[in-house]
Each structure stands twice: as structure tokens, then as C-alpha cells.
C-alpha positions in Angstrom: -7.3 -9.0 9.2 -7.8 -6.2 6.8 -5.0 -3.8 6.1 -5.3 -0.2 7.1 -3.1 1.6 4.6 -1.6 5.0 5.3 0.2 7.3 2.9 3.2 9.1 4.4 5.1 11.9 2.8 8.7 12.4 4.1 10.9 15.5 3.4 14.6 15.5 3.8 17.9 16.8 2.3 19.3 14.5 -0.3 22.9 14.7 -1.5 23.1 14.5 -5.4 25.9 12.7 -7.3 27.7 16.1 -7.7 27.7 16.6 -3.9 25.0 19.3 -3.8 22.2 19.1 -1.3 18.6 19.1 -2.5 15.4 19.1 -0.5 13.2 16.2 -1.6 9.8 14.8 -0.7 9.1 11.1 -1.1 5.9 9.1 -0.6 5.5 5.8 1.1 2.6 3.4 1.8 2.4 1.5 5.1 0.1 -0.7 7.0 -0.8 0.4 10.5 -3.8 0.2 12.9 -3.8 3.9 13.8 -2.2 7.2 12.9 0.0 6.9 16.0 1.3 3.5 15.0 1.7 4.7 11.4 3.9 7.5 12.5 6.0 5.2 14.7 6.3 2.6 11.8 7.4 5.2 9.2 10.0 6.7 11.6 11.4 3.2 12.2 11.5 2.4 8.5 13.1 5.8 7.6 15.9 5.3 10.1 17.2 2.5 7.8 16.7 4.5 4.6 17.7 8.1 5.4 20.8 9.3 7.2 20.3 12.7 8.6 17.3 14.8 9.5 13.9 14.3 8.0 10.3 15.1 8.9 6.9 13.7 8.2 5.1 16.2 5.9 1.9 14.3 6.0 0.3 11.1 7.1 -3.2 10.3 5.8 -5.4 7.3 5.5 -5.3 5.8 2.0 -8.3 4.4 0.0 -6.2 1.5 -1.2 -7.7 -1.8 0.0 -5.5 -4.5 -1.6 -1.9 -4.9 -2.4 -0.7 -6.9 -5.5 3.0 -7.6 -4.9 5.2 -9.2 -7.5 8.0 -11.9 -7.2 9.8 -10.3 -10.2 12.6 -8.1 -9.1 12.1 -5.9 -12.2 8.7 -4.9 -11.0 10.0 -1.9 -9.0 7.2 0.6 -9.6 3.8 0.9 -8.0 0.5 1.5 -9.9 -2.9 2.3 -8.5 -5.9 0.6 -10.0 -9.6 1.4 -9.5 -11.6 -1.8 -9.9 -15.4 -1.7 -10.1 -17.1 -4.7 -8.6 -20.4 -5.3 -10.3 -23.1 -7.0 -8.3 -26.9 -7.4 -8.8 -29.3 -6.5 -6.1 -31.2 -9.6 -5.2 -34.5 -7.8 -4.6 -34.7 -5.2 -7.4 -32.4 -7.0 -9.9 -30.5 -3.8 -10.6 -26.8 -3.8 -10.9 -24.8 -2.1 -8.2 -21.2 -1.0 -8.6 -18.7 -0.6 -5.8 -15.1 0.5 -6.2 -12.0 -0.9 -4.7 -8.5 0.4 -5.1 -5.5 -1.8 -5.6 -1.8 -1.1 -5.5 0.1 -3.2 -8.1 3.8 -3.8 -8.4 5.1 -3.8 -12.0 7.9 -2.5 -14.2 5.5 -0.8 -16.6 1.8 -0.1 -17.1 1.3 -3.2 -19.4 2.9 -5.4 -16.8 0.7 -3.8 -14.1 -2.4 -4.6 -16.0 -1.2 -8.2 -16.4 -0.4 -8.6 -12.7 -3.7 -7.1 -11.7 -5.7 -9.3 -14.0 -3.8 -12.4 -12.7 -4.7 -11.3 -9.1 -8.4 -10.8 -10.1 -8.7 -14.1 -12.0 -10.1 -15.8 -9.0 -13.1 -13.4 -8.7 -16.4 -15.0 -9.2 -18.3 -11.7 -9.5 -18.0 -9.5 -12.6 -15.5 -6.6 -12.4 -14.3 -3.8 -14.5 -10.8 -2.2 -14.3 -11.8 1.5 -14.4 -8.3 3.1 -14.2 -4.6 2.3 -13.8 -2.2 5.0 -13.0 1.4 5.4 -12.0 2.1 6.4 -8.4 5.0 8.2 -6.7 5.4 5.7 -3.9 9.0 4.9 -3.2 8.3 1.8 -1.2 5.5 -0.1 0.6 5.7 -1.4 4.1 3.1 -4.1 4.8 2.8 -6.0 8.1 4.7 -9.3 8.1 4.1 -12.2 10.5 7.3 -11.5 12.5 6.1 -7.9 13.2 3.0 -9.3 14.9 5.1 -11.4 17.2 6.7 -8.4 18.9 3.3 -6.7 19.4 1.5 -9.8 20.8 4.1 -11.4 23.0 2.4 -9.9 26.2 -1.1 -11.2 25.2 -2.5 -14.6 26.3 -5.1 -16.7 24.5 -8.5 -16.9 26.1 -9.2 -20.4 27.4 -12.7 -21.9 27.2 -13.8 -23.2 30.6 
């Protein structure tokens, strides 16, 4: 199943260390099947992160197609990479280029490049990393297998007769 990534921007009042309130906007990336589910998921996730009132400033479909997570706890930032996949047309022999966007967890841009190259090392087609930029995503909420259990418990498998 392919992921449908959505970018959500949340606004709320944050209390600084000195006790003053400041209005902030934070961006999050989440996997959802529709805008409705995306809104429900971000509300559920924000209830555990934010105490008090908040609102969703925007929710839009993202062009990110792949997520490159990291097991290293120091990789706490997210970088967006544009990767060009180079393929030759079988009939004309000309090269075609298609772009895919990756979100890479890393502690700095050099580590992001290393993590991305490790992830792409299994590619059998030529590719080119076109760009790698820092993002302002505070967190990413992918689907996990235990999330699927609660949405599919009322469904039955089709039986072949």
C-alpha cells in the first residue's frame, strides 16, 4: 500500500520559559487515505502533544512519496530530497527523467545525504539526487500495523467458493 502523505499546519498558543504566551505555527506530516481521515488523525495526534486550544491552519496533499526513517535517536530533523530517476525509453532509446520526493531523518545535512544514499543503494536504475533541503516538520505520523487493526476489525476476508 502506498502512503498518501499530507502536510498539516497547526496554530496554537505556546508558553515560553519566561511564562509569556506566544502564538506559534508548526508543521507535521501524516499518512492518511483522505483529507477527512487526515484531519481526524492530526487532531488525535495533537491531543497528546498540545494542551489547550489549537486549530488546523492548513491541510494539503504532499508530493513526498517515500519516508527514510532512522534508528539513530540523534537524527531528529527532517530533510526533503528530490531524486531524479533516470530511465531509457525502450522504443526511442532516449532518457526519461521522473522525480520522486523523499523525507529523510537526520541530525544534519551530511547525515541526511548519507541516510538517503543508504536507502537508495538497492536501486537498480540510475538516479540523481537533485536537491536536499531542511524542512520545518516537527514530527511525522506514518501508519503502523496496529493502527490498521482498529480500522479493519469489522471487515471479513472474501472466501473463494
